[in-house]
N, C-alpha and C positions, 0 to 999 in steps of 0.2 A: 454672413460673416466669413466670406471667403478670405483666405490668406491669414486668418488669425490662428495662432498656435502652431505655426510651421506647416511643412508639407504633409499631405496625407499619404498614407500607404494603403492601397487597395488590397484587401485580403481576400483570398479565395475561400471557398467553403472548407477545404481541407485545413487551411491555416486557422480558421475560426474554430474548428473542432479539435484542435490540438496538434495538427501536423506541422512540420517545418520548425526549424530552429530548436531541435531537441524536444519538440512537443510542448513548448511553453507558450507559444504565441496564441493568445485568445482562448486557449483551452484549459490552462492551468494544469493541475496534476491529472495524470491518467487514472480514471476510476478503476480500470481493470487491474492496474499495478497496485493500487491501494488495496483492492480486495484480495489479491494474491498475498500481499504482505500481511494483512490481518489474518487470513487463513493460516499462513505459515506460523505466525506468532501463537495463534490459538492451538494449533497442533503441537507445537513445542511445549506449551504450557500443560496440555493434557498428558503428553508423554512423560513429562517431569512428575506430575501428580501420580500417574500410574506407577512409575518407577519407585517413588517414595512409599506408596501403599504396599507394593510388593516387598520392599525392604523391611517395612514394619511388620508385615505378616511373617516374614522369615525370622525376625527377632523374637516374635511371640511364640513361634513354634519351637524354637531352640531353648526357650526358658522353661518349658514344661517338663 
C-alpha cells in the first residue's frame, strides 16, 4: 500500500520515546513529569492536612 495516506516520516528512536517537538511526537506525556506533578500535589495535600490538624489542636488547647 505504498503511497496511501500521504508521505511517511521516518522517526528516530528519540522521537519515538518522546523527544523532539516538545516531547509530544510518539511518546505522549512525559512519565517523569507526571510523577513529579503527582508527588507535588500529594505533598501539598499532606501539608494542608497537617496545618489544619495543628490549628485544631491549638483551638482545643485554648478552650480548656
